[in-house]
C-alpha positions in Angstrom: 204.8 48.5 114.0 204.0 49.0 117.7 206.9 51.0 118.5 206.1 53.9 115.7 202.5 53.7 117.6 204.4 53.9 120.9 206.5 57.2 119.3 203.6 58.9 118.4 201.5 58.3 121.6 204.4 59.6 123.6 204.7 62.7 120.9 200.9 63.6 121.1 200.9 63.3 125.4 204.3 65.5 124.9 202.1 68.1 122.7 199.0 68.3 125.0 201.0 68.9 128.1 202.6 71.8 126.4 199.5 73.2 124.8 198.1 72.9 128.4 200.6 75.2 130.1 200.5 77.7 127.2 197.0 77.9 128.0 197.4 78.0 131.5 200.0 81.0 131.0 197.3 82.5 128.5 194.7 82.5 131.7 196.9 84.7 134.0 199.0 82.0 135.9 201.9 83.6 134.2 201.4 86.5 136.8 202.0 84.0 139.4 205.6 83.9 138.8 206.1 87.9 138.1 208.8 89.7 140.5 206.1 90.9 143.1 206.7 93.2 146.5 204.6 92.3 149.7 203.4 95.2 152.2 200.2 95.5 154.7 198.4 98.1 156.3 195.9 98.1 158.8 192.6 99.7 159.2 190.9 100.9 162.2 187.1 101.2 160.3 184.9 98.7 158.4 186.6 97.3 155.2 182.9 96.7 153.5 183.3 96.2 149.7 186.9 95.7 149.9 187.3 91.8 148.8 190.5 89.9 148.1 191.7 90.6 144.4 190.8 94.3 144.8 192.9 96.7 143.3 195.9 98.5 144.9 196.4 102.2 143.2 199.6 104.3 143.8 198.3 107.8 143.1 195.5 106.1 140.8 198.0 104.1 139.0 197.5 100.1 139.7 200.5 99.0 140.8 199.1 95.5 142.6 196.1 93.8 144.2 194.6 92.8 147.6 196.1 89.1 148.5 194.3 88.8 151.5 192.2 90.5 154.5 192.2 89.5 157.7 190.9 90.6 161.5 193.3 91.3 164.0 191.4 90.1 167.3 194.2 91.4 169.5 192.9 95.3 168.8 190.0 95.0 166.3 192.0 95.9 163.9 191.6 95.0 160.2 194.7 93.3 158.4 195.1 93.8 154.8 198.1 92.3 152.9 198.8 93.6 149.0 201.2 92.8 146.6 202.6 95.2 144.1 203.9 93.7 140.6 207.4 95.6 139.9 206.6 95.6 136.0 203.9 98.6 137.4 207.2 100.6 138.0 208.9 102.6 135.3 212.7 103.2 136.6 214.6 103.8 133.4 217.9 103.1 133.1 220.5 102.1 135.5 223.5 100.4 136.6 221.8 97.8 138.6 219.4 95.0 137.1 215.7 96.6 136.0 214.5 94.3 139.0 217.0 95.5 141.5 216.0 99.1 140.8 212.2 98.5 140.9 212.3 96.8 144.1 214.3 99.8 145.3 211.3 102.0 144.9 208.9 99.5 147.0 211.8 99.7 149.6 212.1 103.9 149.8 208.4 104.1 150.1 208.6 103.2 153.6 211.0 105.9 154.2 207.8 108.3 152.4 205.8 107.1 155.3 207.3 110.4 157.3 206.5 112.4 154.5 202.9 111.6 154.1 202.7 108.4 152.8 199.2 106.9 153.5 196.9 103.6 152.3 193.1 104.8 152.2 190.0 103.2 151.0 188.1 103.9 148.4 185.4 103.7 146.4 185.6 102.3 142.8 182.2 103.7 141.6 178.6 103.0 142.7 179.0 99.6 143.0 180.2 99.7 146.8 183.5 98.3 146.1 186.7 99.3 147.3 190.1 99.3 146.5 193.5 100.7 148.6 194.7 104.0 147.1 198.3 104.6 148.1 199.1 108.5 148.4 200.7 111.5 150.0 198.6 113.3 152.8 199.6 116.1 155.2 201.5 114.3 158.1 200.1 116.6 160.6 196.6 116.0 159.5 197.3 112.7 159.3 199.8 111.0 161.7 200.9 107.8 162.0 198.8 105.6 164.0 199.9 104.5 167.4 199.6 100.6 166.8 202.0 97.9 166.5 202.8 97.4 163.1 203.4 93.5 162.0 206.7 92.2 161.6 208.5 91.1 158.9 206.5 92.6 156.1 206.8 96.1 154.7 204.1 98.2 156.6 202.8 101.7 155.3 200.0 103.1 158.0 196.6 104.3 157.0 194.4 107.2 157.2 190.7 107.8 157.8 188.6 107.1 154.0 186.6 109.6 153.5 183.2 108.1 153.9 184.2 107.2 157.6 185.0 111.0 158.2 181.8 111.9 156.5 179.8 109.2 158.8 181.3 110.7 162.0 180.3 114.3 161.5 177.2 112.8 160.3 176.7 110.9 163.3 177.9 114.3 165.9 175.3 116.1 163.8 172.2 113.6 164.8 173.1 113.4 168.2 173.2 117.3 168.7 169.8 117.7 166.8 168.7 114.8 169.0 169.5 116.9 172.1 167.5 119.6 171.1 164.6 120.4 173.0 162.1 121.1 170.5 158.8 121.1 172.6 160.3 124.1 174.7 161.3 126.2 171.7 157.6 125.7 170.3 156.3 126.6 173.5 158.3 129.3 174.1 158.0 130.2 170.3 154.0 130.3 170.9 154.0 132.3 173.7 156.3 135.2 172.1 153.9 135.0 168.9 150.7 135.2 171.3 152.4 138.5 173.4 153.4 139.9 169.7 149.6 139.5 168.7 148.7 141.1 171.9 150.5 143.8 171.9 150.0 144.9 168.2 146.1 144.4 168.7 146.2 147.0 171.4 143.8 149.5 170.4 146.6 152.5 172.3 149.0 151.2 169.6 146.8 151.9 166.9 145.6 155.0 168.0 149.2 156.1 168.7 150.0 155.1 165.2 147.5 157.2 164.0 148.7 160.3 165.9 152.1 159.9 165.0 150.8 159.7 161.2 149.1 162.8 161.5 152.2 164.6 163.6 154.5 163.4 160.4 151.6 164.8 158.4 151.6 168.0 159.6 155.3 168.3 159.9 156.0 167.6 156.1 153.7 170.3 155.1 155.0 173.3 157.4 158.2 172.3 156.1 157.1 172.6 152.5 155.7 175.8 153.2 158.8 177.5 154.9 160.9 176.1 152.0 158.5 178.0 149.9 158.9 180.9 152.3 162.3 180.9 153.0 164.2 180.3 149.2 167.7 181.0 148.4 166.8 184.2 147.1 165.0 185.8 149.7 167.7 184.8 152.2 170.2 186.0 149.7 168.5 189.7 149.6 168.0 189.6 153.6 172.1 188.8 153.2 173.0 191.5 150.8 170.8 194.2 152.8 172.8 193.2 155.8 175.8 193.6 154.3 175.1 197.3 152.8 173.9 198.3 156.1 177.2 197.2 157.4 179.3 199.1 154.9 177.3 202.2 155.7 177.7 202.0 158.9 181.6 201.5 158.5 181.9 204.3 156.6 179.8 206.4 158.7 182.4 205.3 161.4 185.8 206.2 159.5 183.9 209.5 158.9 182.8 210.5 162.0 186.6 209.1 163.2 188.6 211.1 160.8 186.4 214.4 161.7 187.5 214.1 165.4 191.1 213.8 164.4 191.1 216.7 162.2 189.4 218.8 165.1 191.8 221.3 167.4 188.9 221.7 169.8 190.3 220.3 173.2 187.0 220.8 175.0 185.1 218.1 172.5 187.6 215.7 172.7 186.3 214.4 176.0 182.5 214.0 174.5 184.0 212.8 171.1 186.0 210.0 172.8 183.0 209.1 174.4 180.8 208.7 171.5 183.3 206.6 169.6 183.2 204.2 172.8 179.2 204.1 172.5 179.3 204.0 168.7 182.1 201.0 168.9 179.3 199.7 171.6 177.0 199.6 169.0 178.7 198.3 166.3 179.7 195.4 168.3 176.2 194.4 169.3 174.9 194.8 165.9 177.7 192.6 164.7 176.5 190.1 166.9 173.2 190.0 165.8 173.9 189.9 162.3 176.1 186.6 163.2 173.2 185.5 165.3 170.8 186.3 162.4 173.2 184.7 159.7 173.5 181.3 161.5 169.6 181.3 161.7 169.6 181.7 158.3 172.1 179.0 157.6 170.4 176.6 159.9 166.8 177.3 158.4 168.3 176.7 155.3 169.8 173.2 156.0 167.1 172.0 158.1 163.6 174.3 157.5 161.9 171.9 160.0 164.2 173.2 163.1 161.7 176.4 163.4 159.0 173.9 164.1 160.9 171.7 166.5 163.7 174.2 168.3 167.3 173.8 168.0 168.7 170.8 169.3 170.7 170.6 172.4 174.3 168.8 171.4 175.6 166.2 173.7 178.5 166.9 176.1 181.8 165.8 175.1 184.1 164.1 178.0 
């Protein structure tokens, strides 16, 4: 009877231990036995909000967590150790084992550093908590920091976070604003406003503005009157009359020339030639007068106000 009780007691203890182990696995201790890859980065900025256990993401996908956050007094940098689980990587099929191929993925990450692979702090949300984001950035704008990396562990360089850049720009802007001498600017602005007010309040300015207004009104009235008189029909009638007169003179000239050529009297040849020369001079002068009148009519038609202010001189071209 006693032996049976001992057997039952031992079975109960073994069952309890097995149940305890099962519960611990269910609570997360099983994760301790999962294959992991460790790597580290160094931040030259405040890591406020980054705690142990914070997520580590690769291009937005959680692949691990932060295992520890420590300060390196030698150069005042913050060291962040991370662990990535191999189960987060899908390597597909291959000749080697799955674990080996997953581990090779993390080993190759070091080679990707030259292509711009960096660690950066990002906000989880409005809570202020942060996580580590691993992603590719432009290596020209995000060079590898000139620091000594830890030995004996895979190292991924860091790049400044968005908040740090924003804070730096804000600090610089505030410093520049603080250096502005607002008192001098206010004094100069007040003096300028007083000068402008004094200038505008000058009675001579008001009188000058009134005269300019009167001149403008008279000019508008005169231009309107000229436009009424020098209508297009009147200008066309004058031009047609001048054209008819020119045609008559040309006909007369041709008729006279023909009569002179048909005449056989040598005594009148010299007089005819002289008359012809004088008539040619008259025709030339008349042609010049007509050209001048035509230009006058064109100028009046284009700008009637030119009859008041006169012809404007053109600038001399160099």
